[in-house]
C-alpha positions, 0 to 999 in steps of 0.5 A: 501552536495551541492544542498541536503535539509535536513528536521529537526525538528522547533527546529533545531534537526533532526526529529527521525523515528521508524524503525517499522513506514512507514514515510508520507513524504508530512507532513514531517518537514519543510525543511532547506538548508544546502548550503544556510541557508534559511528554507522553510516552504511551502508545497509541490505542487501547490499554494492553489487552491479552489476546489468544493465539493467532492460531486459535483464529479460523479464516472462517470465522474471522468476519462471523456477525458482520453485515455483508455487502451484498451489492455487486454492480461494478465499482467504476464505470469509467476508465481513465486514459493513460499515456504510453510508458516512457521507458527513457525515463530516468529511474526515480527522478520526476518528470520536469518541463523546464522547472527548477521549483522543488516540490517542498516549495511552500508556495507551489504547494498551497497551490496545490491544496488550494486548487488540486487537492479533492478535499470533497472526495477524501471527506467522503470517503473516510466518512462514508456518507455525504454528511459529518458523522463520527467515522470522521470527526473522529478520525486521527490525522497526522501532520508532517512539517517541513522541519520534520516534527510530527503533529499527531492526534489531529481531528476535524468536524468538517472537511473545510476544517481540514483544509484550512489546516493544512493550509495554515501548517503546510504540511509536506504531507499528513497521514490517515489514522483510525477512527477513535471512541471520541474526538482525539484532541481530547484524548487526555480527559480519558487518560488511564481509561479505556473509554478512549480507543481506536474503533475502526481502520481500513485494513492497509498493506504496504509494498516497497520496492526496496524489499526486492533489491536482493532480486532487482538488478536494474535499480537499488534503493529509492530508484526505480524504472519501469522494468523493476515496477513490474514487481509491484504489479505482481504484487498488486495482481496476487494480493488483490485477487486473495482479498476479494476472492478468498476473504471477500472483501470488494471496496479496495483502493490501490494507491501510488506512494509517490515513489517506489511502491504502493499501498492498499487500503481495504474500505469494506466495513467488515475490513475497517471494524477488524481488531489486531488479532484478525489483521495478524490473521489476514497479513500472516495468511498473505506472508510467504517470503520471509527472511532480508537480503542476506538471508537464505531461501526465503520460501519454504512451503509444504505441499500440496500448495494451498489454493492460494499458492496454487493460484498466485503461481499461475498469475506470476509463472508469466511475470516470472519468464518476462520480467525477471528472467529476461528483464532483470536477468538475476543469475548472470554472473557466477555470484548470483548463479551460487545464489541459485544453485543454493536454492536446488535440492540435489548435490549431483545436480548443483555441481552438474549445473556448477560445471556447466555454468563455470565453462560459460559464465555469462549465460543469460538467466533464461537459459541456466533456468532451462538447463535446470531442467535439461541436466535433470533429465540426463541424470542417471542417479537412482536417488535423483528425486523429480518431484523435491526439484518441482517443488524448489523450482515453484518456491524459487518462482515464488522466492522472485515473484511473491508480494513481499509485504511490510506486514506490521503496516497491516497488523495494528489497528492503529497505523497511519498511513499516508494519505492518498494524493499528497505529494511525494516530497522528493519526486513531486509526484502525487500519490494517484489511485492505480486502476487494477483493471489497467494495471499493466499499462500504470507507468509510475514514471509518468504520474503527474508531478505537482510542478507539471500540475500548476503549469497545466493549469496556467497554460488551460484554455477552453473556447467554451469557458466553462465556469463552473469546472474546477481546476483540477478538471483542467490537469492530467490530475482529472482521471485519477480523481474522477477514479476515486470519486467512483470509488467512494460513490459506491462505497457509500451506496453500498454502506447506505444500502445495508444501513437502510436494510438493517433499519427495515429489519429492526422496524419489522414487528417481532414474530408471534409466539405461539 
């Protein structure tokens, strides 16, 4: 394959991908050039540059000198209709309607890319204009082939050329990277020079349910159900309002990852042009829960709480009662109860609660949570600190509900992330947008699969026989593409308005000087 790079492991064998995992393409194995036989271990992006410590950057200075979006029109005029949740869907399994064809079937995927994938709107989303610009032509794409090889540094002059290459190579999925200072295919012309460097990319966030395995009891690993999906719902609510209210972002696109998570693409120009340092500042601002499943207390916050955390607690407290205490019942067993006790501050309180719960081992988590205040009120200890207990309880709520972000995805300008509307090869589900206005109604198990969509096209009939109707309009994918189109149109309008205003200001004659 001329002009194509395939990533292989250092021992020369193709690296294996799990269908359950979202690959960090920025940290992919070294690339091997098939047509030249030259291996390159250089990281993507510009040469190493020493930067200031994050602590030296003030949040209020992050966007100094960047044009702001001044249009406050509603971004999405229409809301897609969704079916009621099907609580009976088995965790982690795509909904099948009598089909044994796998989602990775080449002919099935060919039909999907030819008939259903929204190429035009993907192009406009990345290009920020109806006509091709460097925002698209210098954008890196990376393909994951069926043999698990990575094709990096692909770039295309138009959406049609991207579509043709996808149909030629038939990747299981493709990732989107940054816009470079030159065509990524020509990067070897700039080898060793800072002239080839990443210029812009959406600020991205990744939330995965496997990071909640120590707090969810209904499922584990790659499996999901509507109960544990509520952790993703909570996370989206908290992150979305923080990005909008605290940083002033407007164009935030949330995408279902196809199995057990969600991705955020912050598309405002001021977000796209941020360097790594600014991205690290925002990622650090949103990071609260630290440590893996085996670590102890994961939330240790100074008081008084930052307004962002106070707001987050207000959002999360109802979810904690309904979706954690009642739905997950995380402290029912003695082992789980002990974990809760270790998060409390007072030894006498801990011993009193342990004695009470030992006498009723299967006591529900809602009751155990209420026991904390009841036993504390009955305490006769002069040294009991009610403020410390309140702080500890707030930390517990945040530990069990606050977003658990893969912040490495957010820190780097050159990070690649799975494209919207690709198909998850393990579940067959399409990576569709999530409408945040009806977030509580989103059902990951009800998302269309590639198999069901093809059957919907074949079964479609319409007396009006509209010749101009596209295939995706005949399927349950329509509300998601309509939503995406609305998002893209608003983004392009705001980009155009800012550009026109800037050009108008530049055309004004200089003021007279006296």
